[in-house]
TIDREN-858350 format. One line per 3 residues: number of its first residue (from 0); their letters; for each residue x, y, z of N, C-alpha, C. Coordinates in nm, 3 decimals. Last residue first. Layout:
# TIDREN-858350
NUM> A> X,Y,Z,X,Y,Z,X,Y,Z; ... $
***
This chain:
# TIDREN-858350
173> RAA> -18.998,4.086,1.002,-19.045,4.096,1.142,-18.964,4.012,1.234; -18.923,4.029,0.747,-18.844,4.130,0.819,-18.885,4.142,0.966; -19.113,3.850,0.652,-18.976,3.801,0.675,-18.895,3.899,0.758 $
170> REY> -19.330,4.022,0.619,-19.338,3.911,0.716,-19.199,3.862,0.751; -19.226,4.184,0.413,-19.262,4.244,0.543,-19.272,4.136,0.651; -19.200,3.997,0.208,-19.081,4.063,0.261,-19.109,4.124,0.398 $
167> AAV> -19.472,3.938,0.168,-19.379,3.831,0.208,-19.252,3.891,0.269; -19.567,4.189,0.084,-19.620,4.128,0.207,-19.527,4.019,0.258; -19.422,4.214,-0.155,-19.402,4.311,-0.047,-19.450,4.252,0.085 $
164> HAR> -19.536,3.998,-0.299,-19.393,4.000,-0.267,-19.363,4.096,-0.151; -19.801,4.082,-0.320,-19.770,3.957,-0.251,-19.623,3.950,-0.212; -19.770,4.316,-0.476,-19.825,4.324,-0.340,-19.792,4.198,-0.259 $
161> ATA> -19.670,4.201,-0.715,-19.587,4.294,-0.639,-19.637,4.305,-0.495; -19.895,4.050,-0.792,-19.767,3.985,-0.767,-19.677,4.074,-0.682; -20.083,4.251,-0.833,-20.107,4.149,-0.730,-19.977,4.078,-0.693 $
158> DWT> -19.955,4.385,-1.048,-19.982,4.454,-0.921,-20.003,4.354,-0.808; -19.955,4.193,-1.247,-19.826,4.235,-1.192,-19.846,4.308,-1.060; -20.208,3.942,-1.188,-20.162,4.069,-1.243,-20.026,4.101,-1.182 $
155> FRA> -20.408,3.705,-1.181,-20.262,3.707,-1.194,-20.216,3.833,-1.265; -20.680,3.707,-1.196,-20.619,3.718,-1.062,-20.469,3.744,-1.070; -20.749,3.650,-1.454,-20.751,3.791,-1.415,-20.692,3.813,-1.276 $
152> ANA> -20.765,3.377,-1.467,-20.641,3.440,-1.515,-20.634,3.587,-1.472; -21.032,3.339,-1.380,-20.918,3.295,-1.298,-20.789,3.366,-1.338; -21.180,3.438,-1.595,-21.194,3.499,-1.462,-21.074,3.463,-1.374 $
149> LGR> -21.094,3.263,-1.798,-21.076,3.407,-1.813,-21.083,3.478,-1.678; -21.180,3.017,-1.685,-21.038,3.045,-1.708,-21.010,3.193,-1.723; -21.454,3.033,-1.692,-21.387,3.025,-1.562,-21.239,3.061,-1.576 $
146> KRL> -21.485,3.038,-1.975,-21.533,3.149,-1.891,-21.463,3.149,-1.755; -21.367,2.789,-2.045,-21.320,2.915,-2.105,-21.358,3.032,-2.017; -21.523,2.606,-1.906,-21.381,2.621,-1.871,-21.324,2.751,-1.926 $
143> RER> -21.765,2.645,-2.046,-21.759,2.668,-1.902,-21.614,2.690,-1.857; -21.683,2.565,-2.302,-21.731,2.702,-2.281,-21.726,2.738,-2.132; -21.616,2.296,-2.256,-21.515,2.390,-2.303,-21.557,2.534,-2.279 $
140> LED> -21.869,2.198,-2.179,-21.757,2.196,-2.086,-21.651,2.296,-2.128; -22.009,2.229,-2.420,-22.052,2.302,-2.300,-21.941,2.308,-2.196; -21.871,2.052,-2.594,-21.873,2.197,-2.621,-21.911,2.278,-2.497 $
137> DSA> -21.685,1.785,-2.564,-21.794,1.849,-2.488,-21.788,2.001,-2.504; -21.463,1.667,-2.680,-21.595,1.636,-2.734,-21.711,1.712,-2.670; -21.229,1.741,-2.555,-21.235,1.747,-2.701,-21.376,1.733,-2.755 $
134> VRA> -21.276,1.689,-2.289,-21.261,1.829,-2.330,-21.270,1.843,-2.482; -21.293,1.403,-2.304,-21.404,1.485,-2.255,-21.392,1.629,-2.305; -21.047,1.321,-2.400,-21.168,1.284,-2.473,-21.284,1.374,-2.433 $
131> IAA> -20.881,1.427,-2.195,-20.866,1.470,-2.335,-20.995,1.441,-2.413; -20.973,1.280,-1.976,-20.985,1.427,-1.976,-20.975,1.481,-2.119; -20.902,1.022,-2.056,-21.043,1.054,-2.032,-21.065,1.204,-2.035 $
128> GIE> -20.621,1.053,-2.069,-20.698,1.020,-2.189,-20.846,1.053,-2.174; -20.566,1.097,-1.800,-20.531,1.200,-1.899,-20.614,1.177,-2.025; -20.652,0.853,-1.696,-20.718,0.977,-1.655,-20.689,1.090,-1.754 $
125> EAS> -20.472,0.679,-1.832,-20.617,0.661,-1.847,-20.692,0.789,-1.809; -20.227,0.754,-1.743,-20.258,0.778,-1.885,-20.408,0.765,-1.909; -20.155,0.890,-1.449,-20.250,0.796,-1.506,-20.281,0.832,-1.651 $
122> EPD> -20.010,1.090,-1.347,-19.944,0.959,-1.351,-20.035,0.852,-1.409; -20.166,1.316,-1.331,-20.070,1.307,-1.441,-19.995,1.174,-1.448; -20.505,1.319,-1.283,-20.382,1.268,-1.222,-20.281,1.247,-1.335 $
119> FAL> -20.678,1.625,-1.373,-20.651,1.482,-1.385,-20.521,1.448,-1.313; -20.932,1.879,-1.420,-20.816,1.822,-1.350,-20.803,1.672,-1.375; -21.008,2.136,-1.616,-21.046,1.997,-1.599,-20.924,1.925,-1.544 $
116> AAD> -21.008,2.457,-1.456,-20.950,2.358,-1.547,-21.009,2.221,-1.517; -21.104,2.620,-1.262,-21.110,2.671,-1.399,-21.048,2.577,-1.500; -21.083,2.582,-0.996,-21.190,2.508,-1.065,-21.206,2.551,-1.211 $
113> GVI> -20.734,2.624,-0.991,-20.859,2.615,-0.915,-20.962,2.531,-0.988; -20.485,2.681,-1.102,-20.600,2.670,-1.192,-20.733,2.664,-1.119; -20.314,2.712,-0.875,-20.315,2.811,-0.983,-20.442,2.803,-1.067 $
110> EAL> -20.356,2.488,-0.717,-20.382,2.621,-0.662,-20.395,2.725,-0.773; -20.275,2.287,-0.894,-20.410,2.285,-0.839,-20.449,2.423,-0.785; -19.999,2.359,-0.947,-20.103,2.368,-1.049,-20.245,2.369,-0.994 $
107> SGR> -19.778,2.332,-0.790,-19.860,2.452,-0.770,-19.985,2.454,-0.857; -19.782,1.986,-0.789,-19.708,2.106,-0.756,-19.803,2.221,-0.730; -20.061,1.861,-0.988,-19.935,1.850,-0.914,-19.868,1.984,-0.890 $
104> TSC> -20.279,1.817,-1.144,-20.302,1.883,-1.016,-20.176,1.882,-0.929; -20.292,1.879,-1.498,-20.244,1.806,-1.382,-20.274,1.885,-1.255; -20.570,1.988,-1.697,-20.443,2.009,-1.629,-20.418,1.911,-1.516 $
101> AVP> -20.713,2.151,-1.963,-20.716,2.024,-1.890,-20.577,2.011,-1.829; -20.864,2.458,-2.047,-20.745,2.390,-1.997,-20.784,2.259,-1.928; -20.968,2.671,-2.319,-20.999,2.577,-2.211,-20.874,2.495,-2.175 $
98> CGC> -20.858,2.996,-2.381,-20.840,2.856,-2.418,-20.877,2.766,-2.300; -20.847,3.267,-2.340,-20.979,3.206,-2.361,-20.971,3.061,-2.404; -20.608,3.372,-2.268,-20.640,3.376,-2.411,-20.776,3.314,-2.442 $
95> AMA> -20.595,3.310,-2.003,-20.603,3.452,-2.039,-20.639,3.470,-2.186; -20.557,3.032,-2.025,-20.683,3.086,-1.973,-20.701,3.231,-2.012; -20.292,3.029,-2.119,-20.401,2.972,-2.199,-20.535,3.030,-2.155 $
92> EVP> -20.158,3.146,-1.901,-20.152,3.209,-2.034,-20.268,3.160,-2.120; -20.211,2.953,-1.707,-20.263,3.089,-1.689,-20.263,3.163,-1.823; -20.073,2.730,-1.815,-20.218,2.725,-1.794,-20.280,2.864,-1.776 $
89> PAG> -19.797,2.842,-1.832,-19.879,2.811,-1.949,-20.029,2.795,-1.923; -19.688,2.878,-1.562,-19.742,2.990,-1.638,-19.829,2.948,-1.757; -19.616,2.737,-1.308,-19.700,2.686,-1.416,-19.767,2.797,-1.494 $
86> FGE> -19.459,2.717,-1.060,-19.572,2.808,-1.080,-19.663,2.754,-1.189; -19.329,2.474,-1.037,-19.313,2.572,-0.932,-19.421,2.679,-0.940; -19.460,2.158,-1.111,-19.444,2.297,-1.154,-19.426,2.383,-1.031 $
83> YLS> -19.463,1.821,-1.214,-19.423,1.920,-1.115,-19.413,2.057,-1.181; -19.571,1.678,-1.417,-19.560,1.611,-1.288,-19.519,1.708,-1.177; -19.801,1.803,-1.660,-19.675,1.812,-1.589,-19.681,1.742,-1.452 $
80> PFV> -19.997,1.806,-1.865,-19.982,1.690,-1.777,-19.855,1.688,-1.692; -20.209,2.000,-2.001,-20.085,2.026,-1.927,-20.063,1.916,-1.824; -20.364,2.113,-2.296,-20.350,2.004,-2.199,-20.213,2.019,-2.135 $
77> MAT> -20.596,2.339,-2.417,-20.457,2.318,-2.381,-20.455,2.207,-2.277; -20.828,2.294,-2.692,-20.795,2.307,-2.549,-20.644,2.295,-2.533; -20.839,2.368,-2.954,-20.960,2.315,-2.892,-20.946,2.327,-2.741 $
74> AAR> -20.664,2.668,-3.046,-20.667,2.531,-2.993,-20.805,2.495,-2.941; -20.661,2.936,-3.108,-20.705,2.842,-3.212,-20.724,2.700,-3.160; -20.559,3.058,-2.883,-20.695,3.092,-2.924,-20.748,2.995,-3.030 $
71> YLA> -20.299,2.950,-2.878,-20.393,2.922,-2.769,-20.537,2.946,-2.815; -20.204,3.073,-3.113,-20.212,2.927,-3.106,-20.307,2.885,-2.994; -20.205,3.339,-3.038,-20.291,3.296,-3.149,-20.308,3.145,-3.149 $
68> PVD> -20.008,3.338,-2.831,-20.150,3.367,-2.803,-20.244,3.321,-2.915; -19.756,3.275,-2.973,-19.824,3.179,-2.885,-19.970,3.213,-2.858; -19.619,3.467,-3.110,-19.701,3.375,-3.188,-19.789,3.285,-3.100 $
65> DRD> -19.462,3.602,-2.931,-19.571,3.677,-2.993,-19.665,3.588,-3.074; -19.260,3.421,-2.869,-19.369,3.441,-2.772,-19.485,3.521,-2.830; -19.176,3.194,-3.121,-19.164,3.329,-3.071,-19.283,3.357,-2.981 $
62> LYG> -19.136,2.851,-3.032,-19.209,2.958,-3.101,-19.177,3.092,-3.039; -18.961,2.556,-3.087,-18.969,2.678,-3.008,-19.037,2.786,-3.090; -19.169,2.302,-3.237,-19.044,2.359,-3.191,-19.068,2.482,-3.106 $
59> LHR> -19.390,2.164,-3.310,-19.364,2.288,-3.382,-19.232,2.352,-3.342; -19.471,1.839,-3.362,-19.387,1.925,-3.278,-19.350,2.047,-3.359; -19.767,1.652,-3.368,-19.676,1.740,-3.440,-19.600,1.825,-3.340 $
56> VRG> -19.956,1.365,-3.399,-19.868,1.440,-3.309,-19.771,1.522,-3.393; -20.091,1.195,-3.563,-20.168,1.303,-3.501,-20.086,1.387,-3.404; -19.942,0.984,-3.649,-19.989,1.078,-3.750,-20.064,1.197,-3.694 $
53> GVG> -19.908,0.836,-3.412,-19.797,0.908,-3.472,-19.838,1.011,-3.575; -20.074,0.678,-3.269,-20.116,0.817,-3.286,-20.007,0.901,-3.353; -20.004,0.425,-3.188,-20.100,0.437,-3.298,-20.146,0.579,-3.323 $
50> AAA> -19.805,0.389,-3.010,-19.939,0.406,-2.953,-20.046,0.420,-3.061; -19.588,0.387,-3.181,-19.623,0.262,-3.112,-19.763,0.269,-3.052; -19.585,0.660,-3.250,-19.611,0.558,-3.353,-19.655,0.427,-3.289 $
47> ARA> -19.519,0.768,-3.000,-19.646,0.803,-3.064,-19.682,0.700,-3.171; -19.261,0.663,-2.971,-19.367,0.626,-2.874,-19.504,0.655,-2.933; -19.133,0.791,-3.180,-19.141,0.645,-3.179,-19.252,0.598,-3.085 $
44> ELE> -19.154,1.057,-3.092,-19.220,1.017,-3.218,-19.234,0.865,-3.226; -18.993,1.044,-2.864,-19.136,1.071,-2.850,-19.212,1.031,-2.976; -18.743,0.993,-2.983,-18.798,0.899,-2.883,-18.949,0.918,-2.869 $
41> GLR> -18.715,1.227,-3.133,-18.722,1.096,-3.199,-18.782,0.990,-3.108; -18.693,1.430,-2.937,-18.811,1.422,-3.022,-18.824,1.285,-3.088; -18.476,1.487,-2.782,-18.563,1.378,-2.737,-18.685,1.358,-2.827 $
38> GYD> -18.315,1.708,-2.819,-18.272,1.581,-2.877,-18.359,1.463,-2.841; -18.461,1.922,-2.709,-18.339,1.874,-2.643,-18.296,1.735,-2.690; -18.683,2.057,-2.797,-18.694,1.911,-2.783,-18.571,1.848,-2.718 $
35> QGT> -18.851,2.352,-2.685,-18.727,2.286,-2.725,-18.741,2.135,-2.706; -19.195,2.408,-2.793,-19.083,2.410,-2.700,-18.961,2.338,-2.756; -19.507,2.237,-2.849,-19.412,2.344,-2.873,-19.300,2.333,-2.771 $
32> LLL> -19.728,2.014,-3.012,-19.630,2.037,-2.907,-19.543,2.155,-2.946; -20.053,1.923,-3.074,-19.943,2.009,-3.117,-19.855,2.039,-2.996; -20.245,1.657,-3.156,-20.169,1.712,-3.045,-20.055,1.793,-3.103 $
29> WID> -20.578,1.631,-3.293,-20.433,1.627,-3.303,-20.372,1.684,-3.176; -20.871,1.445,-3.340,-20.800,1.547,-3.261,-20.650,1.524,-3.269; -21.004,1.242,-3.467,-20.979,1.364,-3.545,-20.905,1.471,-3.467 $
26> DPA> -21.046,1.033,-3.290,-20.946,1.017,-3.396,-20.916,1.144,-3.474; -21.075,1.133,-2.948,-21.136,1.112,-3.079,-21.028,1.114,-3.188; -20.839,0.974,-2.724,-20.908,1.091,-2.778,-20.975,1.056,-2.910 $
23> AAL> -20.685,0.765,-2.650,-20.824,0.764,-2.602,-20.905,0.880,-2.659; -20.434,0.827,-2.747,-20.505,0.716,-2.811,-20.651,0.709,-2.767; -20.331,1.009,-2.572,-20.395,1.060,-2.694,-20.473,0.950,-2.766 $
20> ADV> -20.189,0.871,-2.379,-20.328,0.907,-2.351,-20.403,0.955,-2.475; -19.934,0.858,-2.494,-20.009,0.734,-2.469,-20.158,0.763,-2.452; -19.876,1.132,-2.482,-19.886,1.065,-2.612,-19.963,0.934,-2.598 $
17> LRA> -19.869,1.162,-2.204,-19.964,1.239,-2.284,-19.984,1.174,-2.420; -19.656,1.003,-2.130,-19.792,0.964,-2.089,-19.897,1.038,-2.171; -19.449,1.158,-2.254,-19.473,1.018,-2.291,-19.614,0.973,-2.253 $
14> HNK> -19.442,1.413,-2.132,-19.487,1.398,-2.271,-19.524,1.254,-2.306; -19.377,1.514,-1.876,-19.468,1.400,-1.891,-19.523,1.381,-2.033; -19.216,1.700,-1.758,-19.328,1.751,-1.837,-19.421,1.640,-1.886 $
11> HPW> -18.999,1.583,-1.644,-19.114,1.610,-1.557,-19.234,1.666,-1.633; -18.810,1.571,-1.864,-18.880,1.452,-1.815,-19.004,1.481,-1.729; -18.862,1.823,-2.111,-18.796,1.781,-1.989,-18.875,1.664,-1.932 $
8> RHA> -18.914,1.965,-2.369,-18.911,1.819,-2.350,-18.823,1.781,-2.230; -19.118,2.251,-2.292,-18.992,2.192,-2.334,-18.994,2.043,-2.299; -19.454,2.305,-2.390,-19.357,2.267,-2.286,-19.230,2.213,-2.349 $
5> PYL> -19.770,2.335,-2.461,-19.650,2.419,-2.473,-19.552,2.387,-2.361; -19.987,2.152,-2.622,-19.905,2.136,-2.503,-19.777,2.215,-2.522; -20.314,2.161,-2.748,-20.183,2.224,-2.745,-20.115,2.190,-2.613 $
2> LFP> -20.521,1.980,-2.967,-20.483,2.012,-2.831,-20.343,2.069,-2.837; -20.732,2.059,-3.248,-20.606,2.016,-3.187,-20.598,2.058,-3.041; -20.923,2.009,-3.545,-20.917,2.033,-3.401,-20.784,1.983,-3.343 $
***
């Protein structure tokens, strides 16, 4: 079993707290990271080792976008502890693939995921850890999040996006 966090290693993505929080997860759950590491992987690996979870954290690097849906579908859940997002496409992508999501409520994320994700405060390793433990061990919760996520992701279509942009332009032109 594994949790997936698809994010480049930028400071606002909050990898350090996520690694600290993994210590609260069941010992058999792994954390798979994707994205560019920008030379920061060694620092994260050291932090994981210090937290006692170094053997359960793997960085896969940048993946071809065609490979990502299969990873979402294989994951126990996707965890997204970002401190800020302008939109936050990965939670929607995960939901569209039927992957349960545990997610920060910062920036646009609360609006994007609604009640289709297990929410937590991204500045609290304890809350992240509790969410990880819960989503990793509760089959009924994962199924509920999977169903809600599929319905939620269906809101995000190109047609809906185009209509929203046209409406915004019309309001601005008045």
